C-alpha positions as CSV (number, residue, x, y, z in Angstrom):
1,M,37.2,28.8,45.4
2,L,40.6,30.2,44.5
3,S,41.7,33.2,46.5
4,Y,45.2,35.2,46.0
5,I,46.6,38.2,47.7
6,H,45.7,41.5,45.5
7,K,48.5,43.6,44.3
8,E,47.8,46.4,46.5
9,G,48.8,44.4,49.6
10,R,51.9,42.5,48.3
11,L,54.6,45.3,49.4
12,L,53.0,45.5,52.6
13,L,52.8,41.4,53.3
14,L,56.3,41.3,52.2
15,S,57.5,44.1,54.5
16,L,55.8,42.3,57.4
17,V,57.5,39.1,56.6
18,V,61.0,40.7,56.8
19,L,60.1,42.6,60.1
20,F,58.6,39.6,61.7
21,T,61.5,37.7,60.7
22,A,63.8,40.0,62.2
23,L,61.8,40.0,65.3
24,S,62.0,36.4,65.8
25,W,65.5,36.3,65.4
26,V,65.8,39.2,68.2
27,F,63.4,37.0,70.6
28,S,65.2,33.9,69.9
29,S,68.7,35.5,70.5
30,Y,67.8,37.7,73.8
31,A,64.4,36.6,75.0
32,P,63.9,32.8,74.1
33,A,61.1,32.3,76.8
34,F,59.2,34.3,74.4
35,F,59.9,33.3,71.0
36,W,57.0,30.8,70.3
37,A,54.8,33.2,72.1
38,W,55.8,35.9,69.4
39,N,55.6,33.6,66.6
40,L,52.0,32.9,67.4
41,V,51.3,36.4,67.6
42,A,53.1,37.4,64.6
43,L,51.3,34.4,62.6
44,V,48.0,35.8,63.9
45,L,48.8,39.4,62.9
46,F,50.0,38.4,59.5
47,G,46.5,36.5,58.9
48,I,44.6,39.5,59.8
49,V,46.1,41.9,57.4
50,A,46.4,39.1,54.6
51,Q,42.6,38.7,54.6
52,F,42.3,42.4,54.0
53,F,44.1,41.7,50.4
54,R,42.4,38.7,49.5
55,N,41.0,38.7,45.9
56,P,39.0,35.7,45.1
57,T,38.7,34.7,41.4
58,R,34.9,35.0,40.8
59,K,33.3,34.6,36.9
60,I,30.3,36.0,36.2
61,S,27.7,33.2,35.0
62,Q,25.9,35.5,32.6
63,K,27.1,38.4,31.2
64,D,24.3,40.8,30.6
65,N,24.4,44.6,30.2
66,Q,21.2,45.1,31.4
67,L,21.8,43.2,34.8
68,V,23.9,44.9,37.3
69,Y,26.5,43.0,39.3
70,A,27.5,43.7,42.8
71,P,30.9,46.0,42.5
72,A,32.0,45.0,45.9
73,D,31.3,42.6,48.5
74,G,29.6,43.9,51.9
75,K,25.7,44.5,53.1
76,V,23.3,46.7,51.1
77,C,22.8,49.9,53.4
78,V,21.0,52.5,51.4
79,I,18.2,51.9,48.7
80,E,16.4,55.3,47.8
81,E,15.8,57.9,45.7
82,V,17.9,60.8,45.6
83,E,19.3,64.1,43.9
84,E,22.5,63.2,42.3
85,P,24.3,66.7,42.3
86,E,27.6,65.9,40.5
87,Y,27.1,64.4,37.1
88,F,23.5,63.8,36.3
89,H,21.8,66.8,38.3
90,G,18.8,65.1,38.7
91,K,16.9,62.2,40.7
92,R,18.4,58.8,40.4
93,L,18.1,55.7,42.3
94,Q,20.8,55.0,44.8
95,V,21.9,51.6,46.0
96,S,25.0,51.2,48.3
97,I,26.9,48.8,49.5
98,F,28.7,48.7,53.0
99,M,32.3,47.3,52.9
100,S,33.2,46.2,56.5
101,P,36.6,45.3,57.5
102,I,36.3,41.6,56.9
103,N,34.7,42.0,53.7
104,V,36.8,41.8,50.4
105,H,38.3,45.1,49.3
106,V,38.1,44.8,45.6
107,N,36.1,46.9,43.3
108,R,34.9,45.5,39.9
109,N,33.1,46.9,36.8
110,P,29.7,46.7,37.3
111,V,28.7,46.7,33.9
112,S,30.6,46.8,30.2
113,G,31.0,50.1,28.3
114,V,32.9,53.4,28.0
115,I,34.0,55.6,31.2
116,R,32.5,58.7,30.2
117,Y,33.3,60.4,33.4
118,F,36.0,60.1,36.2
119,K,36.9,62.2,39.0
120,Y,38.9,62.0,42.2
121,H,37.6,63.9,45.1
122,P,39.7,64.4,48.1
123,G,37.8,65.0,51.2
124,L,37.1,63.7,54.8
125,Y,37.0,60.4,56.5
126,L,33.5,60.2,58.2
127,V,32.1,56.6,58.9
128,A,30.7,55.1,55.9
129,W,27.4,55.1,57.3
130,H,27.4,58.8,57.6
131,P,24.6,60.6,55.4
132,K,27.2,63.1,54.3
133,S,29.7,60.5,53.5
134,S,29.0,60.2,49.7
135,T,29.5,64.0,49.3
136,E,32.2,65.0,51.6
137,N,34.7,62.4,52.3
138,E,37.5,61.0,50.0
139,R,35.9,59.5,46.7
140,T,35.7,58.7,43.3
141,T,33.3,59.2,40.8
142,V,32.6,56.9,37.7
143,V,30.2,57.0,34.8
144,Y,29.6,53.9,32.9
145,D,28.1,54.3,29.3
146,T,26.7,50.9,28.2
147,G,25.4,52.4,25.0
148,R,21.9,52.2,26.3
149,H,22.2,53.7,29.8
150,Q,24.3,55.5,31.8
151,I,25.0,54.6,35.6
152,L,27.2,56.1,38.0
153,M,29.5,54.3,40.7
154,R,31.2,56.0,43.7
155,Q,34.2,54.6,45.9
156,V,33.8,56.4,49.0
157,A,36.5,56.3,52.1
158,G,35.3,55.6,55.6
159,A,37.0,55.9,58.9
160,L,39.5,53.4,58.4
161,A,39.7,53.2,54.7
162,R,42.3,56.1,53.9
163,R,43.4,54.9,50.3
164,I,41.3,54.4,47.3
165,K,43.0,53.1,44.0
166,W,41.6,52.5,40.9
167,Y,42.7,51.3,37.3
168,I,40.3,53.2,34.9
169,A,40.5,56.5,33.2
170,E,37.9,58.6,31.2
171,G,37.5,57.2,27.7
172,D,38.4,53.3,28.6
173,Q,36.4,50.7,27.1
174,V,35.9,48.4,30.1
175,E,34.6,44.6,30.8
176,Q,31.8,43.6,33.3
177,G,33.3,41.8,36.1
178,A,36.9,42.8,35.7
179,D,38.9,44.4,38.5
180,M,38.5,48.5,38.4
181,G,39.8,49.6,41.8
182,F,40.3,48.7,45.7
183,I,39.6,50.4,48.9
184,K,41.8,49.6,51.5
185,F,40.4,48.3,54.9
186,G,36.8,48.8,53.7
187,S,34.2,51.6,53.1
188,R,31.2,51.7,50.7
189,V,30.3,51.7,47.3
190,D,27.4,53.8,45.8
191,L,25.8,53.0,42.3
192,Y,23.1,55.4,40.6
193,F,20.9,54.1,38.5
194,P,17.9,55.4,36.2
195,L,14.8,55.9,37.7
196,G,12.6,53.0,36.9
197,T,15.6,50.3,37.2
198,Q,14.4,47.3,38.6
199,V,16.5,46.7,42.1
200,L,16.9,42.8,43.0
201,V,18.4,43.2,46.5
202,N,16.9,44.0,49.6
203,M,18.0,46.4,52.5
204,D,20.6,44.9,55.0
205,Q,21.3,41.6,52.3
206,M,24.6,40.6,52.1
207,V,26.3,40.7,48.5
208,K,29.3,39.3,46.7
209,G,31.0,41.0,44.1
210,N,30.3,39.6,40.6
211,W,28.1,37.0,41.7
212,T,25.0,39.0,43.2
213,E,22.6,40.5,40.8
214,I,22.0,44.3,41.8
215,A,19.8,45.8,39.5
216,R,18.2,45.3,36.2
217,L,18.2,48.1,33.7
218,V,15.2,48.9,32.0
219,D,14.5,50.5,28.7
């Protein structure tokens, strides 16, 4: 599987190359006994940071707007009926995916359609599994209108993820599977479906963006 570095990490990784190269020169000039040890440490550190920003190329095998694909990699941590207070102001079926620091952090459009609503909320940085993280943490709210259904998606920052990026705006026409954002160093993504939606995943199941079928929308 082809994997490449996401644009959100390119400047940081370039800066690390410059810094580590300069430090290697310092060690070679003033502490040669530690030169190879430092290079090994630098290589490991660079690899750790680089894996945070990998962006696997994943094609959706069957584009179908009744079928909702995972917008992120991670583990299913919530499947429950909840009250959605921001946009729908009513009961919805919530499915949440927890993104650990070792997961791919790219977020993708779960369906095709028009962005009917978008809002960025500054907030706290509670751990992602905290019950109040979806309503009190830094987050974005996106509503996709497929023409037949509306689903809401939230990017939620966590204790480590202190930077949410998004590449969509209200009124945009978007394509299922295309990149819509990035959460640096993990966190969680929440999806809110109409009641009666057929959920296709189980609690604690590991999912992959653009590969795992999360739910089927029912007319």
